[in-house]
Each structure stands twice: as structure tokens, then as C-alpha cells.
Biopython code that builds the backbone (N, CA, C, O; Angstrom):
import numpy as np
from Bio.PDB.StructureBuilder import StructureBuilder

atoms = [
    (1, "UNK", "N", (293.905, 139.585, 30.408)),
    (1, "UNK", "CA", (293.494, 139.513, 31.776)),
    (1, "UNK", "C", (293.328, 138.065, 32.216)),
    (1, "UNK", "O", (292.410, 137.744, 32.971)),
    (2, "UNK", "N", (294.179, 137.227, 31.766)),
    (2, "UNK", "CA", (294.169, 135.851, 32.232)),
    (2, "UNK", "C", (295.561, 135.522, 32.732)),
    (2, "UNK", "O", (296.497, 136.297, 32.537)),
    (3, "UNK", "N", (295.695, 134.400, 33.361)),
    (3, "UNK", "CA", (296.997, 133.981, 33.839)),
    (3, "UNK", "C", (297.029, 133.885, 35.343)),
    (3, "UNK", "O", (296.041, 134.177, 36.016)),
    (4, "UNK", "N", (298.182, 133.471, 35.876)),
    (4, "UNK", "CA", (298.287, 133.201, 37.306)),
    (4, "UNK", "C", (298.089, 134.425, 38.196)),
    (4, "UNK", "O", (297.677, 134.273, 39.346)),
    (5, "UNK", "N", (298.368, 135.635, 37.704)),
    (5, "UNK", "CA", (298.149, 136.828, 38.524)),
    (5, "UNK", "C", (296.678, 137.052, 38.816)),
    (5, "UNK", "O", (296.330, 137.723, 39.788)),
    (6, "UNK", "N", (295.809, 136.491, 37.977)),
    (6, "UNK", "CA", (294.381, 136.694, 38.155)),
    (6, "UNK", "C", (293.688, 135.459, 38.722)),
    (6, "UNK", "O", (292.502, 135.231, 38.482)),
    (7, "UNK", "N", (294.434, 134.681, 39.463)),
    (7, "UNK", "CA", (293.864, 133.559, 40.200)),
    (7, "UNK", "C", (293.591, 134.042, 41.623)),
    (7, "UNK", "O", (294.387, 134.798, 42.180)),
    (8, "UNK", "N", (292.488, 133.619, 42.210)),
    (8, "UNK", "CA", (292.242, 134.029, 43.600)),
    (8, "UNK", "C", (293.157, 133.283, 44.559)),
    (8, "UNK", "O", (293.420, 132.093, 44.390)),
    (9, "UNK", "N", (293.636, 134.003, 45.568)),
    (9, "UNK", "CA", (294.429, 133.368, 46.619)),
    (9, "UNK", "C", (293.630, 133.288, 47.911)),
    (9, "UNK", "O", (293.979, 132.530, 48.816)),
    (10, "UNK", "N", (292.544, 134.078, 47.998)),
    (10, "UNK", "CA", (291.670, 134.028, 49.168)),
    (10, "UNK", "C", (290.268, 134.447, 48.743)),
    (10, "UNK", "O", (290.092, 135.370, 47.948)),
    (11, "UNK", "N", (289.280, 133.751, 49.287)),
    (11, "UNK", "CA", (287.873, 134.070, 49.047)),
    (11, "UNK", "C", (287.188, 134.017, 50.404)),
    (11, "UNK", "O", (287.334, 133.048, 51.149)),
    (12, "UNK", "N", (286.434, 135.077, 50.718)),
    (12, "UNK", "CA", (285.825, 135.153, 52.040)),
    (12, "UNK", "C", (284.454, 135.832, 51.944)),
    (12, "UNK", "O", (284.282, 136.808, 51.215)),
    (13, "UNK", "N", (283.503, 135.306, 52.680)),
    (13, "UNK", "CA", (282.198, 135.952, 52.790)),
    (13, "UNK", "C", (282.250, 136.889, 53.984)),
    (13, "UNK", "O", (282.554, 136.469, 55.101)),
    (14, "UNK", "N", (281.954, 138.154, 53.744)),
    (14, "UNK", "CA", (282.007, 139.187, 54.774)),
    (14, "UNK", "C", (280.610, 139.712, 55.057)),
    (14, "UNK", "O", (279.687, 139.511, 54.269)),
    (15, "UNK", "N", (280.467, 140.380, 56.180)),
    (15, "UNK", "CA", (279.209, 141.065, 56.511)),
    (15, "UNK", "C", (279.376, 142.526, 56.140)),
    (15, "UNK", "O", (280.489, 143.036, 56.269)),
    (16, "UNK", "N", (278.388, 143.210, 55.702)),
    (16, "UNK", "CA", (277.065, 142.711, 55.370)),
    (16, "UNK", "C", (276.988, 142.283, 53.906)),
    (16, "UNK", "O", (277.181, 143.106, 53.011)),
    (17, "UNK", "N", (276.718, 141.051, 53.663)),
    (17, "UNK", "CA", (276.439, 140.496, 52.339)),
    (17, "UNK", "C", (277.439, 140.919, 51.258)),
    (17, "UNK", "O", (277.061, 141.468, 50.223)),
    (18, "UNK", "N", (278.719, 140.653, 51.520)),
    (18, "UNK", "CA", (279.783, 140.995, 50.585)),
    (18, "UNK", "C", (280.725, 139.807, 50.458)),
    (18, "UNK", "O", (281.006, 139.125, 51.443)),
    (19, "UNK", "N", (281.214, 139.561, 49.247)),
    (19, "UNK", "CA", (282.223, 138.532, 49.020)),
    (19, "UNK", "C", (283.531, 139.222, 48.658)),
    (19, "UNK", "O", (283.568, 140.077, 47.774)),
    (20, "UNK", "N", (284.594, 138.848, 49.342)),
    (20, "UNK", "CA", (285.925, 139.380, 49.085)),
    (20, "UNK", "C", (286.728, 138.342, 48.316)),
    (20, "UNK", "O", (286.777, 137.174, 48.702)),
    (21, "UNK", "N", (287.354, 138.771, 47.231)),
    (21, "UNK", "CA", (288.323, 137.923, 46.538)),
    (21, "UNK", "C", (289.641, 138.671, 46.511)),
    (21, "UNK", "O", (289.722, 139.798, 46.022)),
    (22, "UNK", "N", (290.667, 138.034, 47.039)),
    (22, "UNK", "CA", (292.019, 138.566, 46.933)),
    (22, "UNK", "C", (292.702, 137.809, 45.804)),
    (22, "UNK", "O", (292.774, 136.580, 45.820)),
    (23, "UNK", "N", (293.201, 138.554, 44.828)),
    (23, "UNK", "CA", (293.813, 137.966, 43.642)),
    (23, "UNK", "C", (295.317, 137.816, 43.825)),
    (23, "UNK", "O", (295.914, 138.498, 44.657)),
    (24, "UNK", "N", (295.931, 136.925, 43.050)),
    (24, "UNK", "CA", (297.361, 136.632, 43.166)),
    (24, "UNK", "C", (298.237, 137.859, 42.932)),
    (24, "UNK", "O", (299.358, 137.924, 43.436)),
    (25, "UNK", "N", (297.737, 138.827, 42.177)),
    (25, "UNK", "CA", (298.526, 140.044, 41.938)),
    (25, "UNK", "C", (298.369, 141.071, 43.054)),
    (25, "UNK", "O", (298.894, 142.179, 42.950)),
    (26, "UNK", "N", (297.644, 140.713, 44.131)),
    (26, "UNK", "CA", (297.478, 141.588, 45.280)),
    (26, "UNK", "C", (296.216, 142.429, 45.255)),
    (26, "UNK", "O", (295.875, 143.058, 46.257)),
    (27, "UNK", "N", (295.516, 142.454, 44.128)),
    (27, "UNK", "CA", (294.284, 143.239, 44.033)),
    (27, "UNK", "C", (293.189, 142.577, 44.862)),
    (27, "UNK", "O", (293.121, 141.350, 44.943)),
    (28, "UNK", "N", (292.331, 143.392, 45.479)),
    (28, "UNK", "CA", (291.194, 142.871, 46.233)),
    (28, "UNK", "C", (289.908, 143.390, 45.624)),
    (28, "UNK", "O", (289.794, 144.572, 45.298)),
    (29, "UNK", "N", (288.936, 142.495, 45.472)),
    (29, "UNK", "CA", (287.634, 142.833, 44.912)),
    (29, "UNK", "C", (286.555, 142.525, 45.936)),
    (29, "UNK", "O", (286.555, 141.458, 46.551)),
    (30, "UNK", "N", (285.622, 143.479, 46.119)),
    (30, "UNK", "CA", (284.476, 143.289, 47.006)),
    (30, "UNK", "C", (283.214, 143.280, 46.158)),
    (30, "UNK", "O", (282.920, 144.247, 45.454)),
    (31, "UNK", "N", (282.470, 142.181, 46.230)),
    (31, "UNK", "CA", (281.265, 142.019, 45.423)),
    (31, "UNK", "C", (280.038, 141.924, 46.329)),
    (31, "UNK", "O", (279.989, 141.054, 47.198)),
    (32, "UNK", "N", (279.055, 142.794, 46.146)),
    (32, "UNK", "CA", (277.800, 142.625, 46.880)),
    (32, "UNK", "C", (277.107, 141.333, 46.443)),
    (32, "UNK", "O", (277.068, 141.021, 45.253)),
    (33, "UNK", "N", (276.571, 140.595, 47.387)),
    (33, "UNK", "CA", (275.902, 139.332, 47.073)),
    (33, "UNK", "C", (274.790, 139.539, 46.053)),
    (33, "UNK", "O", (274.666, 138.762, 45.106)),
    (34, "UNK", "N", (273.985, 140.573, 46.235)),
    (34, "UNK", "CA", (272.860, 140.824, 45.331)),
    (34, "UNK", "C", (273.341, 141.050, 43.901)),
    (34, "UNK", "O", (272.735, 140.544, 42.956)),
    (35, "UNK", "N", (274.413, 141.799, 43.738)),
    (35, "UNK", "CA", (274.958, 142.055, 42.402)),
    (35, "UNK", "C", (275.364, 140.747, 41.734)),
    (35, "UNK", "O", (275.085, 140.534, 40.554)),
    (36, "UNK", "N", (276.019, 139.880, 42.484)),
    (36, "UNK", "CA", (276.423, 138.598, 41.909)),
    (36, "UNK", "C", (275.203, 137.768, 41.519)),
    (36, "UNK", "O", (275.199, 137.130, 40.466)),
    (37, "UNK", "N", (274.175, 137.770, 42.354)),
    (37, "UNK", "CA", (272.965, 137.001, 42.016)),
    (37, "UNK", "C", (272.314, 137.552, 40.756)),
    (37, "UNK", "O", (271.867, 136.787, 39.902)),
    (38, "UNK", "N", (272.257, 138.879, 40.635)),
    (38, "UNK", "CA", (271.664, 139.506, 39.452)),
    (38, "UNK", "C", (272.465, 139.221, 38.189)),
    (38, "UNK", "O", (271.910, 139.219, 37.091)),
    (39, "UNK", "N", (273.766, 138.981, 38.334)),
    (39, "UNK", "CA", (274.637, 138.746, 37.176)),
    (39, "UNK", "C", (274.791, 137.273, 36.803)),
    (39, "UNK", "O", (275.583, 136.939, 35.921)),
    (40, "UNK", "N", (274.053, 136.402, 37.455)),
    (40, "UNK", "CA", (274.157, 134.979, 37.136)),
    (40, "UNK", "C", (273.827, 134.760, 35.663)),
    (40, "UNK", "O", (272.854, 135.307, 35.143)),
    (41, "UNK", "N", (274.646, 133.957, 35.008)),
    (41, "UNK", "CA", (274.459, 133.697, 33.584)),
    (41, "UNK", "C", (274.076, 132.253, 33.290)),
    (41, "UNK", "O", (274.277, 131.774, 32.173)),
    (42, "UNK", "N", (273.527, 131.555, 34.280)),
    (42, "UNK", "CA", (273.108, 130.170, 34.040)),
    (42, "UNK", "C", (271.858, 130.154, 33.159)),
    (42, "UNK", "O", (271.239, 131.192, 32.924)),
    (43, "UNK", "N", (271.502, 128.979, 32.680)),
    (43, "UNK", "CA", (270.362, 128.839, 31.767)),
    (43, "UNK", "C", (269.026, 129.191, 32.422)),
    (43, "UNK", "O", (268.057, 129.482, 31.721)),
    (44, "UNK", "N", (268.961, 129.169, 33.739)),
    (44, "UNK", "CA", (267.725, 129.561, 34.423)),
    (44, "UNK", "C", (267.589, 131.085, 34.527)),
    (44, "UNK", "O", (266.498, 131.602, 34.767)),
    (45, "UNK", "N", (268.691, 131.787, 34.346)),
    (45, "UNK", "CA", (268.693, 133.247, 34.508)),
    (45, "UNK", "C", (268.854, 134.007, 33.188)),
    (45, "UNK", "O", (268.417, 135.152, 33.071)),
    (46, "UNK", "N", (269.480, 133.373, 32.203)),
    (46, "UNK", "CA", (269.728, 133.989, 30.889)),
    (46, "UNK", "C", (269.310, 132.978, 29.817)),
    (46, "UNK", "O", (269.690, 131.809, 29.879)),
    (47, "UNK", "N", (268.535, 133.431, 28.846)),
    (47, "UNK", "CA", (268.155, 132.550, 27.737)),
    (47, "UNK", "C", (269.417, 132.129, 26.983)),
    (47, "UNK", "O", (270.213, 132.968, 26.563)),
    (48, "UNK", "N", (269.583, 130.825, 26.822)),
    (48, "UNK", "CA", (270.801, 130.302, 26.198)),
    (48, "UNK", "C", (270.969, 130.720, 24.737)),
    (48, "UNK", "O", (272.096, 130.820, 24.250)),
    (49, "UNK", "N", (269.881, 130.961, 24.048)),
    (49, "UNK", "CA", (269.962, 131.281, 22.622)),
    (49, "UNK", "C", (269.999, 132.777, 22.352)),
    (49, "UNK", "O", (270.798, 133.255, 21.547)),
    (50, "UNK", "N", (269.129, 133.508, 23.032)),
    (50, "UNK", "CA", (269.050, 134.948, 22.766)),
    (50, "UNK", "C", (269.922, 135.776, 23.698)),
    (50, "UNK", "O", (270.204, 136.939, 23.410)),
    (51, "UNK", "N", (270.355, 135.186, 24.820)),
    (51, "UNK", "CA", (271.134, 135.861, 25.868)),
    (51, "UNK", "C", (270.323, 136.942, 26.592)),
    (51, "UNK", "O", (270.883, 137.779, 27.299)),
    (52, "UNK", "N", (269.002, 136.912, 26.406)),
    (52, "UNK", "CA", (268.142, 137.857, 27.110)),
    (52, "UNK", "C", (267.915, 137.370, 28.538)),
    (52, "UNK", "O", (267.790, 136.169, 28.777)),
    (53, "UNK", "N", (267.861, 138.300, 29.481)),
    (53, "UNK", "CA", (267.637, 137.909, 30.879)),
    (53, "UNK", "C", (266.268, 137.262, 31.089)),
    (53, "UNK", "O", (265.260, 137.716, 30.547)),
    (54, "UNK", "N", (266.255, 136.205, 31.876)),
    (54, "UNK", "CA", (265.028, 135.560, 32.327)),
    (54, "UNK", "C", (264.744, 136.026, 33.757)),
    (54, "UNK", "O", (263.592, 136.247, 34.132)),
    (55, "UNK", "N", (265.788, 136.170, 34.530)),
    (55, "UNK", "CA", (265.669, 136.583, 35.925)),
    (55, "UNK", "C", (265.160, 138.018, 36.013)),
    (55, "UNK", "O", (265.675, 138.910, 35.339)),
    (56, "UNK", "N", (264.157, 138.231, 36.840)),
    (56, "UNK", "CA", (263.653, 139.573, 37.118)),
    (56, "UNK", "C", (264.254, 140.013, 38.454)),
    (56, "UNK", "O", (263.822, 139.530, 39.501)),
    (57, "UNK", "N", (265.242, 140.920, 38.445)),
    (57, "UNK", "CA", (265.883, 141.337, 39.699)),
    (57, "UNK", "C", (264.905, 141.901, 40.722)),
    (57, "UNK", "O", (265.166, 141.828, 41.923)),
    (58, "UNK", "N", (263.792, 142.457, 40.275)),
    (58, "UNK", "CA", (262.804, 143.011, 41.197)),
    (58, "UNK", "C", (262.161, 141.922, 42.062)),
    (58, "UNK", "O", (261.603, 142.217, 43.119)),
    (59, "UNK", "N", (262.236, 140.687, 41.621)),
    (59, "UNK", "CA", (261.643, 139.578, 42.380)),
    (59, "UNK", "C", (262.609, 138.941, 43.378)),
    (59, "UNK", "O", (262.226, 138.046, 44.131)),
    (60, "UNK", "N", (263.847, 139.397, 43.382)),
    (60, "UNK", "CA", (264.822, 138.868, 44.334)),
    (60, "UNK", "C", (264.599, 139.488, 45.713)),
    (60, "UNK", "O", (264.279, 140.673, 45.815)),
    (61, "UNK", "N", (264.763, 138.706, 46.761)),
    (61, "UNK", "CA", (264.675, 139.277, 48.103)),
    (61, "UNK", "C", (265.753, 140.351, 48.300)),
    (61, "UNK", "O", (266.883, 140.187, 47.839)),
    (62, "UNK", "N", (265.411, 141.425, 48.970)),
    (62, "UNK", "CA", (266.375, 142.510, 49.209)),
    (62, "UNK", "C", (267.602, 142.019, 49.967)),
    (62, "UNK", "O", (268.724, 142.426, 49.666)),
    (63, "UNK", "N", (267.395, 141.158, 50.936)),
    (63, "UNK", "CA", (268.490, 140.707, 51.797)),
    (63, "UNK", "C", (269.116, 139.402, 51.303)),
    (63, "UNK", "O", (269.613, 138.618, 52.111)),
    (64, "UNK", "N", (269.102, 139.160, 50.005)),
    (64, "UNK", "CA", (269.673, 137.923, 49.470)),
    (64, "UNK", "C", (271.152, 137.833, 49.835)),
    (64, "UNK", "O", (271.868, 138.833, 49.872)),
    (65, "UNK", "N", (271.581, 136.610, 50.101)),
    (65, "UNK", "CA", (272.983, 136.436, 50.477)),
    (65, "UNK", "C", (273.522, 135.118, 49.930)),
    (65, "UNK", "O", (272.768, 134.192, 49.630)),
    (66, "UNK", "N", (274.816, 135.061, 49.812)),
    (66, "UNK", "CA", (275.487, 133.821, 49.442)),
    (66, "UNK", "C", (275.544, 132.958, 50.697)),
    (66, "UNK", "O", (276.007, 133.406, 51.747)),
    (67, "UNK", "N", (275.076, 131.727, 50.585)),
    (67, "UNK", "CA", (275.094, 130.834, 51.738)),
    (67, "UNK", "C", (276.340, 129.953, 51.749)),
    (67, "UNK", "O", (276.804, 129.534, 52.809)),
    (68, "UNK", "N", (276.877, 129.678, 50.565)),
    (68, "UNK", "CA", (278.147, 128.948, 50.466)),
    (68, "UNK", "C", (278.686, 129.106, 49.055)),
    (68, "UNK", "O", (277.961, 129.475, 48.132)),
    (69, "UNK", "N", (279.978, 128.817, 48.905)),
    (69, "UNK", "CA", (280.607, 128.831, 47.591)),
    (69, "UNK", "C", (281.500, 127.606, 47.480)),
    (69, "UNK", "O", (281.989, 127.068, 48.473)),
    (70, "UNK", "N", (281.695, 127.182, 46.225)),
    (70, "UNK", "CA", (282.567, 126.036, 45.938)),
    (70, "UNK", "C", (283.382, 126.375, 44.705)),
    (70, "UNK", "O", (282.879, 127.014, 43.780)),
    (71, "UNK", "N", (284.616, 125.957, 44.688)),
    (71, "UNK", "CA", (285.423, 126.123, 43.470)),
    (71, "UNK", "C", (284.909, 125.177, 42.409)),
    (71, "UNK", "O", (284.511, 124.050, 42.705)),
    (72, "UNK", "N", (284.918, 125.637, 41.178)),
    (72, "UNK", "CA", (284.549, 124.814, 40.033)),
    (72, "UNK", "C", (285.814, 124.665, 39.193)),
    (72, "UNK", "O", (286.214, 125.587, 38.482)),
    (73, "UNK", "N", (286.426, 123.509, 39.284)),
    (73, "UNK", "CA", (287.685, 123.302, 38.587)),
    (73, "UNK", "C", (288.704, 124.346, 39.001)),
    (73, "UNK", "O", (288.749, 124.771, 40.155)),
    (74, "UNK", "N", (289.523, 124.752, 38.035)),
    (74, "UNK", "CA", (290.530, 125.782, 38.301)),
    (74, "UNK", "C", (290.129, 127.109, 37.690)),
    (74, "UNK", "O", (290.954, 128.016, 37.579)),
    (75, "UNK", "N", (288.857, 127.233, 37.287)),
    (75, "UNK", "CA", (288.471, 128.422, 36.521)),
    (75, "UNK", "C", (287.348, 129.242, 37.121)),
    (75, "UNK", "O", (287.054, 130.318, 36.601)),
    (76, "UNK", "N", (286.699, 128.792, 38.194)),
    (76, "UNK", "CA", (285.581, 129.587, 38.678)),
    (76, "UNK", "C", (284.997, 129.121, 39.988)),
    (76, "UNK", "O", (285.534, 128.256, 40.680)),
    (77, "UNK", "N", (283.860, 129.743, 40.300)),
    (77, "UNK", "CA", (283.136, 129.458, 41.532)),
    (77, "UNK", "C", (281.684, 129.124, 41.236)),
    (77, "UNK", "O", (281.080, 129.666, 40.310)),
    (78, "UNK", "N", (281.136, 128.223, 42.041)),
    (78, "UNK", "CA", (279.701, 127.970, 42.049)),
    (78, "UNK", "C", (279.186, 128.597, 43.339)),
    (78, "UNK", "O", (279.594, 128.215, 44.436)),
    (79, "UNK", "N", (278.283, 129.567, 43.191)),
    (79, "UNK", "CA", (277.747, 130.277, 44.349)),
    (79, "UNK", "C", (276.342, 129.787, 44.648)),
    (79, "UNK", "O", (275.540, 129.589, 43.735)),
    (80, "UNK", "N", (276.043, 129.591, 45.923)),
    (80, "UNK", "CA", (274.719, 129.193, 46.379)),
    (80, "UNK", "C", (274.123, 130.363, 47.156)),
    (80, "UNK", "O", (274.778, 130.948, 48.018)),
    (81, "UNK", "N", (272.870, 130.696, 46.839)),
    (81, "UNK", "CA", (272.224, 131.867, 47.412)),
    (81, "UNK", "C", (271.057, 131.489, 48.307)),
    (81, "UNK", "O", (270.514, 130.387, 48.221)),
    (82, "UNK", "N", (270.684, 132.423, 49.166)),
    (82, "UNK", "CA", (269.603, 132.194, 50.124)),
    (82, "UNK", "C", (268.235, 132.036, 49.471)),
    (82, "UNK", "O", (267.294, 131.601, 50.135)),
    (83, "UNK", "N", (268.096, 132.378, 48.188)),
    (83, "UNK", "CA", (266.817, 132.154, 47.495)),
    (83, "UNK", "C", (266.730, 130.753, 46.908)),
    (83, "UNK", "O", (265.775, 130.435, 46.199)),
    (84, "UNK", "N", (267.731, 129.904, 47.201)),
    (84, "UNK", "CA", (267.740, 128.527, 46.721)),
    (84, "UNK", "C", (268.483, 128.340, 45.414)),
    (84, "UNK", "O", (268.666, 127.206, 44.973)),
    (85, "UNK", "N", (268.918, 129.421, 44.779)),
    (85, "UNK", "CA", (269.616, 129.319, 43.499)),
    (85, "UNK", "C", (271.053, 128.872, 43.726)),
    (85, "UNK", "O", (271.717, 129.342, 44.650)),
    (86, "UNK", "N", (271.532, 127.961, 42.880)),
    (86, "UNK", "CA", (272.897, 127.478, 43.039)),
    (86, "UNK", "C", (273.459, 126.849, 41.787)),
    (86, "UNK", "O", (274.353, 126.008, 41.875)),
    (87, "UNK", "N", (272.958, 127.232, 40.612)),
    (87, "UNK", "CA", (273.413, 126.582, 39.376)),
    (87, "UNK", "C", (274.375, 127.434, 38.554)),
    (87, "UNK", "O", (274.888, 126.966, 37.537)),
    (88, "UNK", "N", (274.624, 128.645, 38.960)),
    (88, "UNK", "CA", (275.491, 129.517, 38.166)),
    (88, "UNK", "C", (276.959, 129.264, 38.438)),
    (88, "UNK", "O", (277.356, 128.993, 39.572)),
    (89, "UNK", "N", (277.763, 129.355, 37.388)),
    (89, "UNK", "CA", (279.218, 129.281, 37.518)),
    (89, "UNK", "C", (279.767, 130.655, 37.167)),
    (89, "UNK", "O", (279.488, 131.193, 36.095)),
    (90, "UNK", "N", (280.539, 131.208, 38.069)),
    (90, "UNK", "CA", (281.150, 132.517, 37.901)),
    (90, "UNK", "C", (282.629, 132.295, 37.635)),
    (90, "UNK", "O", (283.377, 131.937, 38.544)),
    (91, "UNK", "N", (283.057, 132.505, 36.390)),
    (91, "UNK", "CA", (284.458, 132.271, 36.070)),
    (91, "UNK", "C", (285.315, 133.371, 36.687)),
    (91, "UNK", "O", (284.856, 134.495, 36.887)),
    (92, "UNK", "N", (286.554, 133.030, 36.982)),
    (92, "UNK", "CA", (287.464, 134.023, 37.541)),
    (92, "UNK", "C", (287.666, 135.172, 36.554)),
    (92, "UNK", "O", (287.805, 136.324, 36.965)),
    (93, "UNK", "N", (287.682, 134.871, 35.278)),
    (93, "UNK", "CA", (287.834, 135.911, 34.261)),
    (93, "UNK", "C", (286.691, 136.918, 34.340)),
    (93, "UNK", "O", (286.921, 138.128, 34.316)),
    (94, "UNK", "N", (285.458, 136.416, 34.433)),
    (94, "UNK", "CA", (284.288, 137.300, 34.510)),
    (94, "UNK", "C", (284.272, 138.050, 35.840)),
    (94, "UNK", "O", (283.963, 139.241, 35.874)),
    (95, "UNK", "N", (284.601, 137.368, 36.930)),
    (95, "UNK", "CA", (284.628, 138.045, 38.223)),
    (95, "UNK", "C", (285.654, 139.173, 38.229)),
    (95, "UNK", "O", (285.358, 140.279, 38.680)),
    (96, "UNK", "N", (286.843, 138.902, 37.735)),
    (96, "UNK", "CA", (287.881, 139.945, 37.727)),
    (96, "UNK", "C", (287.487, 141.079, 36.791)),
    (96, "UNK", "O", (287.683, 142.249, 37.123)),
    (97, "UNK", "N", (286.940, 140.753, 35.635)),
    (97, "UNK", "CA", (286.520, 141.795, 34.691)),
    (97, "UNK", "C", (285.399, 142.646, 35.260)),
    (97, "UNK", "O", (285.259, 143.812, 34.890)),
    (98, "UNK", "N", (284.600, 142.081, 36.153)),
    (98, "UNK", "CA", (283.485, 142.809, 36.743)),
    (98, "UNK", "C", (283.786, 143.383, 38.113)),
    (98, "UNK", "O", (282.866, 143.721, 38.857)),
    (99, "UNK", "N", (285.062, 143.498, 38.459)),
    (99, "UNK", "CA", (285.420, 144.061, 39.760)),
    (99, "UNK", "C", (284.803, 145.452, 39.887)),
    (99, "UNK", "O", (285.024, 146.314, 39.036)),
    (100, "UNK", "N", (284.026, 145.667, 40.955)),
    (100, "UNK", "CA", (283.335, 146.946, 41.095)),
    (100, "UNK", "C", (284.140, 148.048, 41.780)),
    (100, "UNK", "O", (283.598, 149.123, 42.039)),
    (101, "UNK", "N", (285.413, 147.814, 42.079)),
    (101, "UNK", "CA", (286.165, 148.852, 42.783)),
    (101, "UNK", "C", (286.387, 150.064, 41.866)),
    (101, "UNK", "O", (286.410, 149.920, 40.644)),
    (102, "UNK", "N", (286.549, 151.237, 42.446)),
    (102, "UNK", "CA", (286.723, 152.454, 41.641)),
    (102, "UNK", "C", (287.904, 152.371, 40.673)),
    (102, "UNK", "O", (287.818, 152.875, 39.554)),
    (103, "UNK", "N", (288.996, 151.745, 41.088)),
    (103, "UNK", "CA", (290.169, 151.611, 40.227)),
    (103, "UNK", "C", (289.838, 150.818, 38.960)),
    (103, "UNK", "O", (290.213, 151.221, 37.859)),
    (104, "UNK", "N", (289.148, 149.708, 39.113)),
    (104, "UNK", "CA", (288.829, 148.859, 37.958)),
    (104, "UNK", "C", (287.744, 149.473, 37.078)),
    (104, "UNK", "O", (287.806, 149.373, 35.852)),
    (105, "UNK", "N", (286.761, 150.101, 37.690)),
    (105, "UNK", "CA", (285.670, 150.683, 36.913)),
    (105, "UNK", "C", (286.194, 151.818, 36.041)),
    (105, "UNK", "O", (285.688, 152.038, 34.940)),
    (106, "UNK", "N", (287.206, 152.542, 36.524)),
    (106, "UNK", "CA", (287.734, 153.669, 35.751)),
    (106, "UNK", "C", (288.864, 153.276, 34.816)),
    (106, "UNK", "O", (289.264, 154.082, 33.975)),
    (107, "UNK", "N", (289.400, 152.045, 34.937)),
    (107, "UNK", "CA", (290.506, 151.592, 34.084)),
    (107, "UNK", "C", (289.985, 150.599, 33.064)),
    (107, "UNK", "O", (289.728, 149.445, 33.409)),
    (108, "UNK", "N", (289.820, 151.022, 31.792)),
    (108, "UNK", "CA", (289.244, 150.117, 30.797)),
    (108, "UNK", "C", (290.094, 148.886, 30.522)),
    (108, "UNK", "O", (289.569, 147.889, 30.026)),
    (109, "UNK", "N", (291.382, 148.918, 30.824)),
    (109, "UNK", "CA", (292.232, 147.746, 30.620)),
    (109, "UNK", "C", (292.053, 146.732, 31.739)),
    (109, "UNK", "O", (292.165, 145.527, 31.510)),
    (110, "UNK", "N", (291.780, 147.205, 32.929)),
    (110, "UNK", "CA", (291.723, 146.311, 34.089)),
    (110, "UNK", "C", (290.336, 145.765, 34.320)),
    (110, "UNK", "O", (290.171, 144.548, 34.410)),
    (111, "UNK", "N", (289.347, 146.602, 34.418)),
    (111, "UNK", "CA", (288.030, 146.094, 34.785)),
    (111, "UNK", "C", (286.928, 146.770, 34.012)),
    (111, "UNK", "O", (286.730, 147.981, 34.111)),
    (112, "UNK", "N", (286.226, 145.993, 33.256)),
    (112, "UNK", "CA", (285.023, 146.495, 32.614)),
    (112, "UNK", "C", (283.885, 145.726, 33.215)),
    (112, "UNK", "O", (283.992, 144.521, 33.438)),
    (113, "UNK", "N", (282.823, 146.388, 33.474)),
    (113, "UNK", "CA", (281.702, 145.725, 34.114)),
    (113, "UNK", "C", (281.241, 144.551, 33.261)),
    (113, "UNK", "O", (280.891, 144.712, 32.092)),
    (114, "UNK", "N", (281.248, 143.377, 33.864)),
    (114, "UNK", "CA", (280.810, 142.183, 33.154)),
    (114, "UNK", "C", (279.326, 142.285, 32.856)),
    (114, "UNK", "O", (278.525, 142.677, 33.704)),
    (115, "UNK", "N", (278.993, 141.933, 31.670)),
    (115, "UNK", "CA", (277.630, 141.911, 31.169)),
    (115, "UNK", "C", (277.082, 143.256, 30.981)),
    (115, "UNK", "O", (275.935, 143.402, 30.561)),
]
sb = StructureBuilder()
sb.init_structure("model")
sb.init_model(0)
sb.init_chain("A")
sb.init_seg("    ")
for serial, (resi, resn, name, xyz) in enumerate(atoms, 1):
    if name == "N":
        sb.init_residue(resn, " ", resi, " ")
    sb.init_atom(name, np.array(xyz, "f"), 0.0, 1.0, " ", f" {name:<3s}", serial, name[0])
structure = sb.get_structure()
């Protein structure tokens, strides 16, 4: 699940609180902002040694949203959220593997829920 077909060709923030990624192979993924915030794997959200979650999702604001995104090299995105968090890097591999669409969730070769 790597290679040029799994590179994003378009990234857009949609209402209500959804991020759209259109992939080079034509697949489209819609990610709820809250889900992405809960899945952050930075050192502030996941213990670097044990991989146990530090972030308590119950403490996140219900209406959390992505305020901006930036590409990180050629491999991922840095997402900034309305709760002030902005240190997580979401690799394209992890984003594609965690595509929440029904097709990917039911196809073990295409999309397995990340984390």
C-alpha cells in the first residue's frame, strides 16, 4: 500500500468538520476531524516507549476541528487543531490504511483501521 497511487492529489477541509483526501488512484477518503485528533501518535498523545495513549479523548472538545494543515515532506501531513494541538505528523501510509469508508473497512487488503 505504498507508491505513487497512494499519494494525495487533493486535500480539502469540508463542513462539518471533515477532511477529504483524494488519492492518485482515484479513491476518496473522508476523515472526521475528531477521529484524526484522537488518532494522533505524537509524543504528547502516545507514550514513546510503551505506546500507551496519554491523550484522554473524553477531554477533547466535542466540536474540535482542524484549523489548518501543512504537508510534511513527501510523506505526510501536520494537522493543527482548534484545541491548540499541532505536533502530530500523519503519514500518507497511515491515513490511507485508516480510511474509514465502507469499502476500505471491509477490504482487509485496502484499509485496516490504523491503530
